[in-house]
C-alpha positions in Angstrom: 143.8 46.0 55.6 146.8 44.1 56.9 145.9 44.8 60.6 142.3 43.7 59.9 143.5 40.4 58.3 145.8 39.8 61.3 142.8 40.2 63.7 140.6 38.0 61.5 143.3 35.3 61.3 143.6 35.3 65.1 139.9 34.7 65.3 140.0 32.0 62.6 142.8 30.2 64.5 141.0 30.4 67.8 140.7 27.0 69.6 136.9 26.4 69.8 137.4 23.4 72.1 139.4 25.6 74.5 136.6 28.2 74.5 133.9 25.5 75.2 136.1 24.1 78.0 136.5 27.6 79.5 132.7 28.1 79.3 132.1 24.7 81.0 134.6 25.6 83.8 132.9 28.9 84.4 129.4 27.4 84.0 128.6 30.2 81.6 128.6 30.9 77.9 129.9 34.4 78.4 133.4 33.6 77.0 131.8 32.2 73.8 129.4 35.2 73.5 132.5 37.5 73.7 134.2 35.5 70.9 131.0 35.7 68.8 130.8 39.5 69.3 134.4 39.9 68.2 133.8 37.7 65.1 130.7 39.6 64.1 132.4 43.0 64.5 135.3 41.9 62.4 133.0 40.3 59.9 131.3 43.6 59.4 134.7 45.4 58.9 135.7 42.6 56.6 132.6 43.0 54.5 133.3 46.7 54.2 136.9 45.9 53.2 135.8 43.4 50.6 133.4 45.9 49.1 136.1 48.7 49.1 138.9 46.6 47.6 136.5 45.0 45.1 135.5 48.5 44.0 139.2 49.5 43.6 139.8 46.4 41.5 137.1 47.3 39.2 138.3 50.9 38.9 141.9 50.0 38.2 140.9 47.3 35.7 138.7 49.8 33.9 141.5 52.4 33.8 144.1 49.8 32.7 141.8 48.7 29.9 141.2 52.3 28.7 145.0 52.9 28.5 145.5 49.5 26.7 142.9 50.6 24.2 144.8 53.9 23.7 148.1 52.1 23.3 146.6 49.8 20.7 145.3 52.8 18.8 148.6 54.6 19.0 150.3 51.4 17.7 148.0 51.3 14.7 148.6 55.1 14.1 152.3 54.6 14.1 152.1 52.1 11.3 149.8 54.5 9.3 152.3 57.4 9.8 155.2 55.3 8.6 153.4 54.1 5.5 152.5 57.7 4.6 156.1 58.9 5.3 155.0 61.0 8.3 158.2 60.4 10.2 157.8 63.2 12.7 154.2 62.1 13.5 155.4 58.5 13.9 158.1 59.7 16.3 155.7 61.7 18.4 153.2 58.8 18.4 155.9 56.3 19.4 156.9 58.5 22.3 153.3 58.8 23.4 152.9 55.0 23.0 155.9 54.4 25.3 154.4 56.7 28.0 151.0 55.1 27.6 152.5 51.6 27.9 154.3 52.6 31.1 151.0 53.7 32.5 149.4 50.4 31.4 152.2 48.5 33.1 151.8 50.5 36.3 148.0 49.9 36.4 148.6 46.2 35.7 151.0 45.9 38.6 148.6 47.7 40.9 145.7 45.6 39.7 147.6 42.3 40.4 148.4 43.5 43.9 144.8 44.5 44.6 143.4 41.3 43.2 145.6 39.3 45.6 144.4 41.4 48.5 140.8 41.0 47.4 141.2 37.3 47.2 142.8 37.2 50.6 139.9 39.1 52.0 137.4 36.8 50.4 139.2 33.7 51.7 139.2 35.2 55.2 135.5 36.1 55.0 134.6 32.5 54.0 136.7 31.0 56.8 135.5 33.4 59.5 131.8 32.9 58.5 132.3 29.1 58.8 134.0 29.6 62.2 131.1 31.8 63.4 128.5 29.2 62.3 130.3 26.4 64.1 130.8 28.3 67.4 127.1 29.4 67.4 126.1 25.8 67.1 128.5 24.9 69.9 127.0 27.7 72.0 123.5 26.4 71.5 124.5 22.9 72.5 126.5 24.1 75.5 123.7 26.3 76.7 121.3 23.3 76.6 123.8 21.3 78.6 124.3 24.0 81.2 120.5 24.4 81.5 120.1 20.7 82.0 122.9 20.7 84.6 121.2 23.5 86.5 117.9 21.7 86.3 119.6 18.5 87.7 121.1 20.5 90.5 117.7 21.8 91.5 116.3 18.3 91.2 119.0 16.9 93.5 118.4 19.5 96.1 114.6 19.0 95.9 115.0 15.2 96.2 117.2 15.6 99.2 114.5 17.7 100.9 111.9 15.1 100.0 114.0 12.4 101.4 114.0 14.2 104.7 110.2 14.5 104.5 109.8 10.9 103.5 111.8 9.9 106.6 109.6 12.0 108.9 107.2 10.5 111.4 104.2 12.2 109.9 102.7 9.5 107.5 100.6 12.0 105.5 103.6 14.2 104.9 105.7 11.1 103.9 103.0 10.0 101.4 102.8 13.5 99.8 106.6 13.7 99.6 106.8 10.2 98.0 104.2 11.2 95.4 106.1 14.4 94.5 109.4 12.4 94.3 107.8 9.9 91.9 106.7 12.8 89.7 110.2 14.2 89.8 111.6 10.8 88.8 109.3 10.7 85.8 110.2 14.3 84.8 113.9 13.5 85.1 113.5 10.5 82.8 111.6 12.6 80.3 114.3 15.3 80.4 117.0 12.7 79.8 115.1 11.4 76.8 114.6 15.0 75.4 118.3 15.8 76.0 119.3 12.7 74.1 117.1 13.8 71.2 118.4 17.3 71.4 122.0 16.0 71.2 121.1 14.1 68.0 119.5 17.2 66.5 122.5 19.3 67.3 124.9 16.7 65.8 122.9 16.9 62.6 123.0 20.7 62.5 126.7 20.8 63.2 127.3 18.3 60.4 125.2 20.4 58.1 127.2 23.5 59.1 130.4 21.8 58.3 129.1 20.6 54.9 127.8 24.2 54.1 131.3 25.5 54.9 132.9 22.9 52.6 130.5 23.7 49.8 131.2 27.5 50.2 134.9 26.9 49.9 134.4 24.7 46.8 132.2 27.3 45.2 134.9 29.9 45.9 137.5 27.8 44.2 135.2 27.3 41.2 134.5 31.0 41.0 130.8 30.5 41.9 130.9 32.3 45.3 129.0 35.6 45.4 131.1 38.7 45.4 
């Protein structure tokens, strides 16, 4: 579990701004997709670990409780044996109680260790899920920006070609080119308007993602998070 938590902590501490910057430099979201794949793979392993350790916690707690019940019964029996003058039975019961109590102590120590590990896994799970949600939103916004940039590049090349046609001596060709250019100008203005609206929607989604992560952490502290 230690190696898994180390990998998860590295992913949690990843600089998302750096990943986005790298994606912009390469004009591709591949670096972000790779991070997302790593997070999803480790989340799957983390979920398995949470289930495994959670099951161990329940098993050890049940065994500890069973031995505690045996210890309590032995303690009551010792009192009965002493009242009835059964010294030898009391001695045997006391020896058994001592052994049982050592078993209880061992289970209690093991349980405390497992509970700490279980809580660490749960904390890591919540943080990694929040990180995944954030980077997925970043990817969507980045992809939209890259698509818009590519569209702009195509538009620039097209307009340059149209400028050459507009400047030609053939008046019919020039009129057609000017008409096409006017349509491109309108489409460009509409795309800018849509892009501005998309940015607003993405900001709202990213804010909601951050709020969800904060609420998940608060529920965990209050013991309301799902196991």
